[in-house]
C-alpha positions as semicolon CSV with decimal commas, in nm:
position;residue;x (nm);y (nm);z (nm)
1;X;-3,529;1,208;-0,595
2;X;-3,293;1,012;-0,378
3;X;-3,054;1,215;-0,141
4;X;-2,727;1,038;-0,163
5;X;-2,449;1,154;0,082
6;X;-2,164;1,364;-0,083
7;X;-1,891;1,144;-0,250
8;X;-1,591;1,163;-0,001
9;X;-1,362;1,037;-0,272
10;X;-1,396;1,359;-0,488
11;X;-1,098;1,527;-0,343
12;X;-0,762;1,551;-0,538
13;X;-0,577;1,320;-0,268
14;X;-0,669;0,995;-0,108
15;X;-0,823;0,986;0,230
16;X;-0,622;0,884;0,507
17;X;-0,889;0,888;0,772
18;X;-1,069;0,566;0,889
19;X;-1,362;0,786;1,014
20;X;-1,437;0,891;0,656
21;X;-1,379;0,548;0,514
22;X;-1,695;0,350;0,463
23;X;-1,897;0,099;0,262
24;X;-1,630;-0,123;0,139
25;X;-1,650;-0,435;0,384
26;X;-1,680;-0,691;0,104
27;X;-1,407;-0,538;-0,105
28;X;-1,170;-0,533;0,210
29;X;-1,250;-0,889;0,296
30;X;-1,157;-1,004;-0,062
31;X;-0,836;-0,758;-0,049
32;X;-0,713;-0,916;0,270
33;X;-0,793;-1,281;0,183
34;X;-0,585;-1,220;-0,137
35;X;-0,291;-1,065;0,073
36;X;-0,304;-1,349;0,315
37;X;-0,265;-1,608;0,037
38;X;0,000;-1,387;-0,112
39;X;-0,186;-1,287;-0,434
40;X;-0,164;-0,984;-0,637
41;X;-0,451;-0,740;-0,638
42;X;-0,528;-0,481;-0,896
43;X;-0,791;-0,193;-0,849
44;X;-0,915;-0,047;-1,172
45;X;-1,189;0,201;-1,215
46;X;-1,270;0,559;-1,315
47;X;-1,121;0,854;-1,140
48;X;-1,246;0,969;-0,795
49;X;-1,431;0,660;-0,674
50;X;-1,195;0,598;-0,402
51;X;-0,922;0,351;-0,531
52;X;-0,626;0,554;-0,350
53;X;-0,834;0,596;-0,040
54;X;-0,897;0,237;-0,042
55;X;-0,534;0,141;-0,059
56;X;-0,431;0,409;0,199
57;X;-0,707;0,308;0,445
58;X;-0,660;-0,064;0,382
59;X;-0,311;-0,027;0,553
60;X;-0,461;0,117;0,867
61;X;-0,476;-0,121;1,185
62;X;-0,809;0,025;1,285
63;X;-0,962;-0,076;0,938
64;X;-0,792;-0,422;0,952
65;X;-0,908;-0,497;1,308
66;X;-1,265;-0,614;1,229
67;X;-1,165;-0,867;0,975
68;X;-1,010;-1,207;1,035
69;X;-0,701;-1,085;0,903
70;X;-0,364;-1,111;1,100
71;X;-0,162;-0,809;0,955
72;X;0,127;-0,843;1,209
73;X;0,356;-1,002;0,959
74;X;0,260;-0,780;0,668
75;X;0,450;-0,460;0,600
76;X;0,218;-0,229;0,420
77;X;0,388;0,037;0,207
78;X;0,213;0,295;0,001
79;X;0,383;0,466;-0,291
80;X;0,239;0,731;-0,531
81;X;0,402;0,640;-0,856
82;X;0,343;0,995;-0,992
83;X;0,633;1,093;-0,783
84;X;0,868;0,855;-0,982
85;X;0,780;0,962;-1,345
86;X;1,106;1,145;-1,383
87;X;1,309;0,914;-1,159
88;X;1,512;0,613;-1,189
89;X;1,468;0,260;-1,116
90;X;1,726;0,279;-0,837
91;X;1,533;0,596;-0,689
92;X;1,200;0,373;-0,681
93;X;1,385;0,075;-0,519
94;X;1,558;0,309;-0,267
95;X;1,224;0,464;-0,175
96;X;1,076;0,116;-0,125
97;X;1,365;-0,001;0,086
98;X;1,350;0,297;0,306
99;X;0,968;0,245;0,367
100;X;1,024;-0,124;0,446
101;X;1,304;-0,030;0,688
102;X;1,071;0,219;0,868
103;X;0,806;-0,068;0,903
104;X;1,071;-0,290;1,074
105;X;1,216;-0,089;1,360
106;X;1,298;-0,416;1,547
107;X;1,543;-0,524;1,266
108;X;1,856;-0,319;1,318
109;X;2,044;-0,510;1,052
110;X;1,832;-0,366;0,766
111;X;1,991;-0,067;0,579
112;X;1,889;0,117;0,268
113;X;2,193;0,110;0,037
114;X;2,268;0,325;-0,271
115;X;2,304;0,010;-0,490
116;X;1,941;-0,013;-0,489
117;X;1,874;-0,342;-0,679
118;X;2,114;-0,543;-0,463
119;X;2,017;-0,365;-0,149
120;X;1,654;-0,403;-0,207
121;X;1,701;-0,785;-0,268
122;X;1,898;-0,802;0,056
123;X;1,608;-0,629;0,251
124;X;1,362;-0,870;0,104
125;X;1,575;-1,157;0,203
126;X;1,623;-1,036;0,566
127;X;1,255;-0,946;0,610
128;X;1,162;-1,282;0,463
129;X;1,391;-1,458;0,722
130;X;1,184;-1,283;0,987
131;X;0,857;-1,401;0,835
132;X;0,759;-1,068;0,710
133;X;0,574;-1,009;0,401
134;X;0,582;-0,660;0,206
135;X;0,262;-0,542;0,047
136;X;0,322;-0,253;-0,198
137;X;0,031;-0,052;-0,259
138;X;0,087;0,184;-0,557
139;X;-0,123;0,456;-0,689
140;X;-0,051;0,496;-1,058
141;X;-0,158;0,730;-1,348
142;X;-0,278;0,655;-1,698
143;X;-0,087;0,843;-1,971
144;X;-0,279;0,890;-2,290
145;X;-0,059;0,985;-2,581
């Protein structure tokens, strides 16, 4: 019988520790290559295999460092979509806007506005003018009805 290490992804929340994150080099390489060429990526799989942990850890500089991926112009934002099940689209856009602003402390002209759709568009335009690209990582749920 083979002794496998315990599954670190079995916890109810995603890991945020680079020291516990391992064994995903090929997937990270593909992920960063897709982001560098500004493609969308979808992670699909059964529960508790590390999808959320992957998204959380892929945003960490110490995980990005070994790869030939210059993350300096990518603004990684992680959102748990479970928090938005009972909220409006404007709530979601305002949360994304605030997260992007947090990632750009050197751009004082960025402001989160209550008119979220237009404000969000303005934020995207401003960060684009400064050669920044948002990377929105979302953990979602599946509803079975």
